[in-house]
C-alpha positions as CSV (number, residue, x, y, z in Angstrom):
1,M,120.2,132.6,1.4
2,K,122.4,129.5,0.9
3,E,124.5,128.4,3.8
4,A,128.3,128.5,3.6
5,Y,131.1,126.8,5.5
6,V,134.5,127.8,6.8
7,Y,136.7,124.7,7.1
8,M,140.2,123.6,7.9
9,M,142.1,120.8,6.3
10,A,145.4,119.3,7.7
11,S,148.1,117.1,6.3
12,K,148.3,115.2,9.6
13,K,147.9,116.0,13.3
14,N,149.8,119.2,14.0
15,G,150.7,119.3,10.3
16,T,150.2,121.8,7.5
17,L,146.9,123.6,7.8
18,Y,144.7,125.1,5.1
19,I,141.6,127.3,5.7
20,G,138.9,127.7,3.1
21,V,135.3,128.8,2.5
22,T,132.7,127.1,0.3
23,S,129.0,126.8,-0.2
24,D,129.3,123.1,-1.0
25,L,131.5,121.5,1.7
26,V,131.2,117.9,0.5
27,K,132.2,118.8,-3.1
28,R,135.0,121.0,-2.0
29,V,136.6,118.6,0.4
30,Y,136.3,115.8,-2.2
31,E,138.2,118.1,-4.6
32,H,141.0,118.6,-2.0
33,K,141.2,114.9,-1.3
34,Q,141.4,113.9,-4.9
35,G,143.8,116.6,-5.9
36,I,141.4,117.8,-8.6
37,V,142.4,121.5,-8.2
38,E,146.0,122.6,-8.5
39,G,147.2,124.6,-5.5
40,F,148.3,124.6,-1.9
41,T,146.4,121.5,-0.7
42,K,147.6,119.3,-3.6
43,K,151.2,120.6,-3.3
44,Y,151.5,120.0,0.4
45,G,149.3,116.9,0.8
46,V,146.6,118.6,2.9
47,H,143.7,116.1,2.6
48,Q,142.0,115.7,6.0
49,L,139.0,117.7,7.0
50,V,139.7,118.5,10.7
51,W,137.3,121.4,11.4
52,C,134.3,123.1,9.9
53,E,131.7,125.7,10.8
54,C,128.4,126.6,9.1
55,H,127.2,130.1,8.5
56,A,123.9,131.4,7.2
57,A,125.5,133.5,4.4
58,I,128.6,133.4,2.4
59,S,129.5,136.9,3.5
60,E,129.6,135.7,7.1
61,A,131.7,132.7,6.2
62,I,134.2,134.9,4.3
63,L,134.6,137.3,7.3
64,R,135.2,134.3,9.6
65,E,137.7,132.8,7.3
66,R,139.7,136.1,7.1
67,Q,139.5,136.3,10.9
68,I,140.9,132.8,11.5
69,K,143.6,133.2,8.8
70,K,145.0,136.1,10.9
71,W,145.2,134.0,14.1
72,K,148.4,132.5,15.5
73,R,148.9,128.8,14.6
74,A,148.4,127.8,18.3
75,W,144.9,129.4,18.3
76,K,144.0,127.5,15.1
77,I,145.1,124.2,16.7
78,E,143.1,125.0,19.8
79,L,140.0,125.5,17.7
80,I,140.5,122.2,16.0
81,E,141.2,120.3,19.2
82,K,138.2,121.8,21.0
83,N,135.9,119.7,18.9
84,N,138.2,117.2,17.3
85,P,141.0,116.3,19.8
86,L,142.1,113.3,17.9
87,W,142.3,115.2,14.6
88,R,139.9,112.7,12.9
89,D,139.1,113.2,9.3
90,L,135.6,114.5,9.4
91,Y,134.8,113.8,5.7
92,D,132.9,110.6,6.4
93,D,130.8,112.5,8.9
94,I,129.7,115.1,6.4
95,I,128.9,112.7,3.6
96,G,126.8,110.7,5.8
């Protein structure tokens, strides 16, 4: 099985958040950053990758995404700050 990722993008520290799932994290984050795909992240300027989590299967990642989307905002922020307290854009880390 191909691994999959749940990820969070932010407009800025404590800004607008977007949660997504993908099997190609580098490509998907690039698309968000460049505004290639019309939608929420382009409309609200959500271009910083601030958190991601790898799963063994897309089905697992989708379940986790649904779980996190139901969380209170404070819980999402806590998840980000647990591993990324400065809200750094992690894109450079994943490309290499």
